[in-house]
C-alpha positions in Angstrom: 0.2 -0.3 -0.3 2.7 2.3 0.8 4.5 1.4 -2.4 1.2 2.5 -4.1 0.6 6.1 -2.4 4.6 6.7 -3.4 4.0 6.2 -6.6 0.9 8.4 -7.0 2.8 11.0 -5.0 5.5 10.9 -7.7 3.4 10.9 -10.1 1.2 13.8 -9.4 4.5 15.7 -8.4 6.0 15.2 -12.3 2.2 16.5 -13.3 3.0 19.4 -11.1 6.2 20.3 -12.5 5.0 19.9 -15.6 1.5 22.4 -15.5 4.2 25.0 -13.6 6.6 24.4 -16.9 3.8 25.2 -19.0 2.6 28.2 -17.0 6.3 29.9 -17.2 6.6 29.0 -21.1 2.9 31.1 -21.6 3.7 33.8 -19.1 7.2 34.4 -21.1 5.1 34.3 -24.6 2.7 36.8 -23.5 5.4 39.2 -22.5 6.7 38.6 -26.1 3.1 39.6 -27.7 1.8 42.1 -25.1 -1.8 42.0 -23.1 -3.3 39.1 -24.3 -6.4 41.1 -25.1 -4.0 43.3 -27.7 -2.2 42.7 -31.0 0.7 41.2 -30.8 1.7 44.0 -33.4 0.4 47.1 -31.1 3.5 48.8 -31.5 2.8 49.4 -34.9 2.1 52.8 -35.7 1.9 52.4 -39.6 -1.9 52.8 -39.8 -2.3 49.5 -41.8 -5.9 48.6 -40.9 -8.8 50.9 -40.7 -10.1 50.3 -37.1 -7.2 50.0 -35.3 -5.1 52.2 -37.4 -1.8 49.8 -36.6 -0.3 47.6 -38.3 -1.6 43.7 -37.7 -4.8 42.4 -36.6 -6.4 41.2 -33.4 -5.4 36.7 -34.2 -7.1 34.6 -36.4 -10.1 35.5 -34.1 -11.6 38.4 -35.1 -13.9 40.6 -33.0 -16.8 42.1 -35.2 -17.5 45.9 -35.2 -21.0 46.5 -35.0 -20.8 49.6 -35.0 -21.2 50.2 -38.4 -22.6 47.0 -39.4 -25.7 48.5 -40.7 -24.2 51.6 -42.5 -23.7 50.2 -45.5 -26.0 48.0 -46.4 -27.9 50.5 -49.2 -24.7 51.4 -50.6 -25.9 50.0 -54.2 -28.7 52.1 -53.7 -26.5 55.2 -52.7 -24.8 54.8 -55.9 -28.1 54.8 -58.3 -29.2 58.2 -56.2 -26.0 59.3 -57.2 -26.2 58.2 -60.6 -29.6 59.6 -61.2 -28.4 63.3 -59.9 -25.2 63.2 -62.3 -28.4 62.4 -64.8 -30.2 65.6 -63.9 -27.3 68.1 -63.7 -26.6 66.6 -67.6 -29.9 65.5 -68.7 -29.0 66.2 -72.5 -25.7 64.6 -71.9 -26.6 61.1 -71.8 -24.3 59.7 -73.9 -20.8 60.6 -75.3 -19.6 60.8 -78.9 -15.9 61.2 -77.5 -13.7 58.0 -78.1 -11.8 56.2 -75.2 -8.4 55.1 -75.7 -6.2 54.2 -72.3 -2.4 54.7 -73.2 0.2 53.8 -70.9 3.0 54.4 -72.9 4.4 56.6 -75.7 3.3 55.1 -78.6 5.2 58.0 -81.1 5.8 61.9 -80.5 2.6 63.4 -80.6 2.0 66.9 -82.7 -0.4 69.1 -83.2 -0.6 71.1 -86.3 -3.1 74.8 -86.1 -4.4 75.3 -88.9 -5.9 79.4 -89.1 -9.0 79.7 -91.5 -9.2 83.5 -92.4 -12.2 85.0 -93.9 -11.7 86.9 -97.0 -14.5 89.3 -97.9 -14.0 90.6 -101.1 -15.7 94.1 -101.7 -16.2 95.7 -105.0 -17.2 99.9 -104.7 -16.4 103.0 -107.5 -15.1 105.8 -106.7 -17.4 107.9 -105.5 -18.9 105.0 -103.1 -15.2 104.8 -101.8 -15.2 108.6 -101.1 -18.6 108.1 -98.4 -18.5 105.1 -97.6 -17.0 104.4 -94.1 -14.5 101.6 -94.2 -14.6 98.8 -91.2 -11.2 98.2 -90.0 -11.6 95.7 -87.3 -14.5 92.7 -87.1 -16.1 92.5 -83.5 -14.0 89.1 -81.5 -15.4 85.8 -82.2 -16.1 83.5 -79.0 -13.7 80.9 -78.6 -15.1 77.4 -77.9 -14.0 75.0 -75.9 -12.0 71.9 -78.2 -13.9 69.6 -75.8 -17.5 70.1 -74.3 -17.2 69.5 -70.2 -20.2 67.2 -70.2 -18.0 64.9 -72.7 -15.5 64.7 -70.2 -17.4 64.4 -67.4 -19.1 61.4 -69.1 -16.4 59.8 -69.7 -15.3 56.0 -67.6 -11.7 56.4 -66.8 -10.1 53.6 -65.2 -7.7 55.7 -63.1 -11.1 56.7 -61.1 -14.2 55.5 -59.2 -16.6 58.2 -58.4 -17.8 56.5 -55.3 -14.2 57.8 -53.3 -12.5 59.8 -56.2 -13.7 63.5 -56.0 -13.9 64.7 -59.4 -12.8 67.6 -61.4 -12.9 68.7 -65.1 -11.1 71.2 -67.5 -11.9 71.9 -70.8 -9.5 73.9 -72.8 -9.8 76.6 -76.0 -6.7 75.9 -77.6 -4.1 73.1 -77.5 -1.4 73.1 -74.7 1.4 71.7 -73.8 1.6 70.8 -69.9 4.8 72.8 -68.5 4.1 71.9 -64.9 2.4 69.4 -62.7 -0.3 71.4 -60.6 -0.2 70.4 -56.5 -3.5 69.5 -55.8 -3.5 68.5 -51.8 -0.7 67.7 -49.5 -2.2 65.3 -47.6 -4.4 62.7 -49.6 -3.5 61.3 -53.7 -4.4 62.8 -56.2 -4.5 61.9 -60.2 -4.5 64.1 -63.0 -5.6 62.7 -66.4 -5.1 64.5 -70.0 -7.1 63.9 -73.1 -4.5 64.7 -76.2 -5.9 66.2 -79.3 -6.4 62.6 -80.7 -9.2 61.9 -77.7 -6.7 59.9 -76.2 -6.8 59.6 -72.1 -3.5 58.9 -70.5 -1.5 60.2 -67.3 -1.0 63.8 -67.8 3.0 64.4 -67.6 5.0 67.9 -68.8 6.6 66.5 -72.1 7.2 68.7 -75.1 5.6 68.4 -78.3 2.5 66.8 -76.1 -0.7 68.7 -76.6 -3.9 68.8 -74.3 -7.3 70.0 -75.1 -8.8 69.0 -71.5 -7.8 67.4 -68.3 -9.6 65.2 -65.5 -8.6 65.0 -62.0 -9.6 63.2 -58.9 -8.6 63.6 -55.3 -8.5 60.0 -53.5 -11.4 60.8 -50.4 -11.7 57.3 -49.2 -8.6 55.4 -47.7 -7.3 54.2 -44.4 -6.8 57.3 -43.4 -10.4 57.9 -43.5 -12.5 60.0 -45.0 -11.3 63.5 -46.4 -12.8 66.4 -44.4 -15.2 68.8 -46.1 -12.8 71.8 -46.0 -9.9 69.1 -48.1 -12.7 68.5 -50.8 -12.9 72.4 -51.2 -9.3 73.0 -51.3 -8.9 70.6 -53.9 -11.1 72.6 -55.9 -9.6 75.5 -54.9 -6.3 74.3 -56.6 -8.3 73.2 -59.8 -9.9 76.5 -60.3 -6.3 78.1 -59.5 -5.0 76.1 -62.4 -7.4 76.2 -64.8 -7.1 80.3 -64.8 -3.7 79.8 -65.1 -4.1 77.7 -68.6 -7.5 79.8 -69.6 -9.5 77.2 -69.5 -13.1 76.0 -67.9 -14.0 74.0 -64.7 -16.4 71.5 -63.8 -16.7 70.0 -60.2 -18.6 67.0 -58.8 -21.5 68.1 -56.6 -20.0 68.0 -53.0 -22.9 67.3 -51.3 -23.9 64.0 -54.0 -20.4 63.0 -53.7 -20.1 63.2 -49.5 -23.2 61.0 -49.4 -21.9 58.1 -51.4 -18.4 58.8 -49.8 -19.5 59.2 -46.4 -21.2 55.5 -46.6 -18.6 53.8 -48.2 -16.0 55.0 -45.5 -18.2 53.3 -43.1 -18.9 50.2 -45.0 -14.7 50.0 -45.2 -14.4 50.7 -41.6 -16.1 47.4 -40.9 -14.9 45.1 -43.5 -10.9 46.5 -43.2 -9.6 43.3 -41.1 -5.8 41.8 -40.9 -6.3 37.9 -39.8 -2.5 36.7 -37.6 -1.6 33.5 -36.2 1.5 33.8 -34.4 4.2 30.6 -34.5 6.3 30.7 -31.8 8.8 28.6 -30.2 9.7 26.9 -26.7 12.8 28.0 -26.8 14.5 30.1 -29.9 15.2 29.8 -33.7 18.3 31.4 -35.2 18.0 34.2 -37.6 19.8 32.2 -40.4 17.5 28.9 -39.6 14.0 31.5 -40.0 15.4 32.9 -43.0 16.4 29.9 -45.2 12.6 27.9 -43.9 10.7 31.2 -45.1 12.7 31.9 -48.2 12.2 28.1 -49.0 8.8 28.1 -48.7 8.6 30.8 -51.1 8.5 34.0 -49.3 10.8 37.3 -50.2 12.6 39.8 -47.9 11.3 43.5 -48.9 12.4 47.1 -48.5 9.8 47.4 -45.5 11.5 44.8 -43.0 9.1 42.3 -43.5 8.9 38.9 -45.6 6.4 38.9 -48.5 4.8 36.3 -50.4 2.8 36.7 -53.5 2.4 35.8 -57.2 2.1 38.2 -60.8 -0.7 39.4 -59.6 -0.4 40.8 -56.0 3.1 40.0 -54.8 2.2 40.9 -50.9 -0.6 38.2 -50.4 0.7 37.5 -47.0 3.4 38.9 -44.8 5.4 37.8 -42.1 6.8 40.4 -39.4 8.6 39.7 -35.7 6.3 39.7 -32.7 7.6 42.8 -31.4 7.2 44.7 -34.8 10.7 45.4 -35.2 11.9 44.9 -39.0 13.7 41.9 -40.0 16.8 43.9 -41.3 19.7 42.1 -43.0 23.0 43.0 -41.4 21.0 41.3 -38.2 19.0 38.9 -39.2 21.1 36.4 -39.5 23.4 36.8 -36.3 19.8 37.2 -33.9 17.5 34.7 -32.5 14.0 34.9 -32.3 11.3 33.4 -30.2 9.0 33.2 -33.5 6.9 35.3 -35.9 3.6 36.0 -37.2 1.9 35.4 -40.3 -0.5 38.2 -41.8 -3.5 37.9 -44.3 -5.4 41.3 -45.3 -8.8 40.6 -46.0 -9.3 43.6 -48.7 -5.9 42.6 -50.3 -6.4 39.0 -51.2 -8.2 37.8 -53.7 -11.6 36.3 -52.6 -12.7 32.1 -51.7 -11.0 29.6 -49.5 -8.2 28.8 -51.9 -6.8 32.0 -50.5 -7.3 30.9 -47.1 -6.2 27.5 -47.2 -3.3 27.8 -48.9 -2.4 31.1 -45.9 -3.2 28.3 -43.3 -1.0 25.7 -45.8 2.0 27.8 -45.7 1.6 28.6 -42.0 1.5 24.4 -41.4 4.6 23.6 -43.5 6.4 26.5 -41.4 5.5 25.2 -38.4 6.6 21.7 -38.9 9.9 22.9 -40.8 10.9 25.2 -37.3 9.1 22.7 -34.8 6.9 26.2 -34.2 3.4 26.0 -32.3 0.3 28.1 -34.1 -1.5 29.8 -31.2 -3.5 32.9 -31.1 -3.2 35.9 -29.3 -5.0 34.4 -26.2 -1.5 31.5 -26.4 -4.6 28.6 -27.6 -3.3 26.3 -29.9 -5.9 26.4 -32.7 -8.2 24.0 -33.9 -9.5 22.6 -36.6 -13.0 23.9 -35.8 -11.6 27.3 -34.5 -9.9 27.7 -38.4 -13.1 26.6 -40.3 -15.0 29.7 -37.8 -12.3 32.1 -39.0 -12.0 30.9 -42.4 -15.9 31.5 -42.6 -15.7 35.0 -41.2 -12.6 36.0 -43.5 -15.5 34.8 -46.7 -18.1 36.8 -45.2 -16.0 39.6 -44.9 -15.2 39.3 -49.0 -18.6 38.4 -50.0 -19.9 42.1 -48.6 -17.1 43.5 -50.5 -17.9 41.6 -53.5 -22.0 42.6 -53.4 -21.1 46.5 -53.4 -18.6 45.8 -56.4 -15.3 45.8 -54.5 -13.2 42.7 -55.8 -11.0 42.0 -53.2 -7.2 41.9 -54.2 -7.8 44.2 -57.5 -6.0 47.4 -58.0 -9.4 49.3 -56.9 -9.3 47.4 -53.7 -5.4 47.9 -53.4 -5.8 51.4 -54.1 -9.0 52.1 -51.4 -7.7 50.0 -48.8 -4.4 51.7 -48.8 
């Protein structure tokens, strides 16, 4: 009987010691990540996502932001209202005769020849009439007609812009002109200037000698991960466009500010809800060398970027997934191979990757492969090992957010989405 009691006591001692060791390990890892209810990448201030304004997510299990849950259920209806207002503003210009040709590069030097047509009036008079008839020495000036109408410019759909989040302005010229310098339309928001050449081709406007323009289309990106541009910023954009138009003697048409703001606000609220980053952490019970870490992630297909993170991508999107250090310090070439790491975090940016289970499954396949190669544990922010059911729930969450984007005409992973969620 004594031997049985001693054996049980020894067994309980071993179990207790193992539990103590496990708690110590979890405590150390929590210290590495920060507080369990915070992001592992909390120290970042790179404004990577819309809700927290920080790089990283909230682990694989994302809490839904219910504040704006109903904010954009009617975004398509908002777009229809906006389109109807645009038609009411231009009832006679529902179609355009301008042929749209998008040019990415110059194919040949563009030249414009100006032909001045004179009006010769022959008058025959007698000497007496000549003495008594007053002679008009100057004709009244003829009003110059714009080379392209503002209505035509405003009706052309250009691939550089999305009228839901790009605030637009249009300039029509009376005479063909070269662009000598690009105007500075905003100091805080991305803007683009597209020029219409004399052969009705649309291209990114550049100050190149010999290239003449008959009009310009300008757009200010008013919605991004920085939030919605203030009304005062849009008004300042209008003022800058007006000043540029006056400089080149052009006529201006601005998008209706109230109508645009109505749609942009709804879109901004929608973006704030779906803009999420999924993070899964791969951690070691001890440490892994930088040499071993680099070899494993590069063998899997990741490449070290200038931002100090490893990125995995394809021809369409070079940054599908990324790998960051647990403390969000950059991987740097001089230090990477000589340091030891406790692990790293893998990130999936929901709006930036193509929709569908295939993308998420690829993300998890890479995580599992690296976990096996480096003997790392897959955990969330609560230091819980991920289960099959848990991953299924997260997959469904990602697909649901991407489905919301598709319903409002925003394709995850597209150039449009990459620009909007930047």
